[in-house]
C-alpha positions in Angstrom: 0.1 -0.1 0.1 3.2 2.5 -0.1 2.1 3.0 -3.6 -1.5 3.9 -3.2 -0.9 7.7 -3.5 1.3 7.5 -6.5 -1.3 5.3 -8.2 -4.0 7.8 -7.5 -1.8 10.7 -8.7 -1.2 8.9 -11.9 -4.6 7.7 -12.4 -6.2 11.4 -11.9 -3.3 12.8 -14.5 -4.4 10.1 -16.7 -8.2 10.9 -16.2 -7.4 14.6 -16.9 -5.5 14.3 -20.0 -7.9 12.0 -21.6 -10.7 14.3 -20.5 -9.1 17.2 -22.2 -8.2 15.3 -25.2 -11.8 14.2 -25.5 -13.1 17.8 -25.1 -10.5 19.1 -27.5 -11.6 16.6 -30.3 -15.3 16.3 -29.6 -16.2 17.7 -32.9 -14.5 14.6 -34.5 -16.3 12.0 -32.2 -19.6 12.4 -34.2 -17.4 11.5 -37.3 -16.3 8.2 -35.7 -19.8 6.8 -35.9 -20.0 7.2 -39.6 -19.5 4.1 -41.6 -16.9 5.8 -44.1 -13.2 5.4 -44.4 -12.9 8.6 -42.3 -14.7 7.6 -39.4 -12.7 4.3 -39.4 -9.3 6.2 -39.6 -10.4 8.3 -36.8 -11.6 5.3 -34.6 -8.1 3.8 -35.0 -6.6 7.5 -34.4 -8.4 7.7 -31.0 -7.5 4.1 -30.0 -3.9 4.8 -30.4 -4.0 8.1 -28.7 -5.6 6.5 -25.6 -3.5 3.2 -25.7 -0.5 5.5 -25.8 -1.7 7.5 -22.6 -2.2 4.2 -20.7 1.0 2.7 -21.8 3.1 5.7 -21.0 1.7 6.3 -17.8 1.8 2.7 -16.7 5.5 2.4 -17.9 6.5 5.5 -15.9 4.6 4.4 -12.7 6.4 0.8 -12.9 9.9 2.4 -13.5 9.4 4.6 -10.6 8.7 1.7 -8.2 11.0 1.2 -5.3 11.5 -2.6 -4.6 9.4 -5.7 -5.5 5.8 -5.2 -6.0 
């Protein structure tokens, strides 16, 4: 439980960044529902962005751990 404050810090940071990204690109979210090629490309774009956010924050969290978990 030594890492609980750090976990909460990284989790809230991830939620704030993903929320800001969603708000900034909210106009594009309606185009994701289209069955067109643009909608598919935007779907993969959003998936890559969110996947990278989680991957980067989890790697940083694990790299900064002290000792075995």
